[in-house]
PAVEXKE-836992 format. One record per residue: residue in one letter; x, y, z of N, C-alpha, C in turn. Coordinates in pm, whole numbers, padded with zeros to 5 digits, always signed. Layout:
N
AXYZXYZXYZ;...
***
This chain:
110
M+10938-07056+02618+10955-06948+02709+10845-07020+02794;S+10815-07004+02938+10675-07029+02983+10635-06880+02985;G+10474-06882+02996+10401-06750+03059+10482-06745+03202;A+10472-06709+03349+10547-06719+03427+10645-06620+03414;L+10754-06689+03338+10952-06634+03345+10853-06535+03216;Y+10774-06483+03146+10785-06334+03070+10693-06262+03173;L+10610-06335+03268+10590-06265+03369+10698-06239+03474;A+10809-06321+03520+10865-06205+03624+10974-06094+03492;I+10980-06111+03393+11085-06024+03374+10955-05933+03311;A+10807-05939+03274+10716-05762+03299+10791-05731+03422;I+10823-05817+03539+10786-05753+03705+10907-05692+03752;A+11018-05747+03640+11157-05739+03712+11119-05570+03709;G+11152-05539+03509+11135-05419+03444+11079-05256+03521;E+10935-05390+03535+10802-05268+03613+10949-05208+03721;V+10973-05329+03769+11042-05233+03924+11142-05238+03909;V+11264-05190+03821+11329-05097+03835+11325-04997+03750;A+11245-04996+03635+11187-04849+03587+11086-04722+03644;T+11004-04835+03755+10927-04742+03906+11045-04715+03975;S+11206-04790+03971+11267-04732+04059+11341-04591+04018;F+11373-04521+03852+11416-04492+03845+11373-04337+03793;L+11188-04393+03818+11119-04237+03784+11156-04095+03870;R+11190-04149+04018+11218-04010+04071+11351-03955+04090;A+11421-04052+04037+11567-03994+03976+11503-03921+03823;S+11493-03949+03750+11417-03896+03619+11435-03762+03644;N+11383-03713+03749+11340-03580+03814+11235-03503+03716;G+11134-03548+03676+11063-03513+03562+11081-03514+03443;F+11188-03609+03395+11209-03681+03225+11299-03573+03242;T+11403-03510+03279+11455-03416+03281+11600-03450+03302;A+11579-03600+03429+11801-03584+03389+11737-03715+03256;L+11866-03750+03176+11859-03844+03075+11869-03960+03067;W+11996-04062+03166+12016-04145+03166+11912-04219+03273;P+11869-04182+03395+11732-04252+03433+11614-04233+03353;T+11559-04121+03323+11456-04137+03191+11469-04284+03074;A+11617-04300+03044+11609-04301+02939+11608-04425+03001;V+11639-04543+03145+11621-04647+03201+11455-04650+03198;V+11416-04556+03237+11243-04567+03313+11179-04604+03154;V+11214-04533+03074+11154-04530+02926+11187-04719+02853;V+11321-04792+02860+11360-04893+02821+11287-05015+02950;G+11321-04951+03063+11185-05066+03121+11121-05065+03123;Y+11015-04944+03070+10892-04940+03068+10862-05031+02941;G+10881-05001+02848+10893-05121+02666+10896-05274+02738;I+11038-05283+02819+11023-05441+02810+10900-05527+02915;T+10899-05456+03018+10728-05522+03048+10596-05465+02997;F+10597-05391+02910+10467-05448+02825+10489-05517+02748;Y+10640-05540+02679+10636-05639+02578+10611-05781+02631;F+10741-05871+02739+10712-05922+02864+10558-05954+02898;F+10533-05859+02907+10391-05882+02981+10265-05933+02861;S+10255-05858+02757+10174-05907+02659+10258-06065+02606;L+10343-06104+02662+10390-06253+02582+10290-06288+02717;A+10305-06358+02830+10290-06408+02959+10128-06350+02977;L+10067-06309+02856+09890-06340+02894+09916-06339+02736;Q+09970-06386+02677+09903-06580+02612+09870-06734+02639;T+09926-06678+02765+09903-06867+02825+09909-06773+03004;I+09848-06673+03028+09820-06654+03147+09697-06543+03134;P+09566-06524+03181+09497-06515+03222+09525-06388+03239;V+09466-06236+03169+09499-06120+03193+09443-06059+03393;G+09336-06165+03408+09272-06083+03615+09456-06188+03644;I+09369-06277+03650+09580-06349+03705+09698-06250+03718;G+09698-06256+03581+09814-06199+03523+09872-06074+03634;Y+09775-05986+03574+09732-05817+03638+09792-05791+03812;A+09642-05901+03857+09672-05906+03942+09861-05923+04067;I+09888-06033+03992+10062-06072+04048+10166-05969+04036;W+10113-05950+03840+10214-05849+03860+10220-05699+03923;S+10086-05636+03932+10044-05594+03994+10096-05566+04194;G+10031-05711+04235+10099-05705+04369+10237-05695+04402;V+10275-05747+04299+10444-05778+04351+10518-05686+04353;G+10481-05591+04263+10536-05539+04202+10538-05397+04336;I+10468-05390+04390+10379-05291+04479+10494-05315+04598;V+10519-05445+04591+10541-05544+04751+10735-05461+04709;L+10776-05512+04651+10877-05455+04576+10949-05343+04595;I+10816-05240+04549+10853-05144+04507+10841-05066+04688;A+10791-05088+04735+10819-05074+04831+10970-05117+04961;T+10985-05139+04964+11042-05266+04974+11186-05182+04917;I+11186-05177+04790+11337-05062+04755+11322-04958+04816;A+11205-04878+04801+11126-04764+04853+11193-04752+05033;Y+11187-04846+05045+11233-04796+05258+11427-04808+05198;F+11506-04956+05186+11564-04899+05186+11674-04814+05077;M+11650-04769+04946+11656-04681+04885+11602-04547+04951;H+11524-04501+04936+11480-04355+04976+11434-04387+05099;G+11454-04418+05268+11404-04415+05347+11292-04402+05362;Q+11180-04424+05248+11036-04453+05295+11076-04530+05431;T+10927-04469+05513+10907-04588+05640+10766-04708+05610;L+10784-04789+05630+10647-04915+05680+10589-04903+05805;D+10470-04830+05780+10427-04844+05973+10321-04997+05935;L+10288-05077+06079+10260-05181+06079+10147-05185+05969;P+10036-05070+05982+09936-05147+05863+10010-05187+05740;A+10108-05052+05651+10215-05071+05536+10254-05236+05567;L+10342-05277+05635+10352-05403+05606+10252-05499+05620;V+10119-05455+05687+09999-05574+05734+09968-05597+05571;G+09928-05493+05521+09885-05471+05381+09983-05548+05215;M+10084-05521+05281+10195-05560+05154+10218-05724+05206;A+10137-05790+05356+10186-05959+05389+10014-05969+05349;L+09878-05881+05308+09769-05992+05318+09766-05992+05101;I+09880-05871+05080+09905-05901+04938+09994-06021+04882;L+10088-05998+04909+10156-06124+04925+10097-06215+04978;S+10008-06270+05014+09912-06336+05082+09801-06390+04918;G+09775-06289+04915+09647-06328+04773+09748-06384+04642;V+09867-06338+04667+09989-06394+04512+09935-06537+04500;L+09961-06544+04617+10043-06714+04686+09900-06782+04646;V+09798-06743+04698+09619-06785+04657+09618-06844+04580;I+09665-06696+04473+09609-06731+04382+09727-06848+04283;N+09810-06875+04297+09898-06869+04229+09903-07087+04287;L+09881-07095+04412+09887-07258+04436+09681-07287+04423;F+09648-07211+04452+09520-07254+04447+09348-07213+04318;S+09408-07172+04248+09337-07076+04128+09339-07161+04025;Q+09187-07199+03952+09178-07298+03879+09160-07217+03767;S+09191-07098+03747+09170-06983+03624+09247-07043+03465;S+09170-07049+03360+09296-07054+03261+09225-06955+03129;A+09323-06953+03036+09300-06852+02961+09197-06907+02851;H+09127-07029+02881+09053-07009+02752+08913-07099+02831;
***
């Protein structure tokens, strides 16, 4: 598998786990807590695999940037979190940064 696919799985795991943090009720609700623990386990395992071929700085920038935007989007639809213009502009800038990294960066692991 490629580093990009490992990174995508890590991002998905983090988004699922973070989405269930609120439902875990401070880790007192069993099933949401289990989703959080398993999700973060998957996240860190696949992120470590991704880092075998993706530089840590680039990988972390993509992981955190995409994760932030996805979590904010999920919070908007599932929890009624409001996203004002500055929040939307900020998320657009984050996505722009991820695109610049992916399209133009010549950084390598070696």
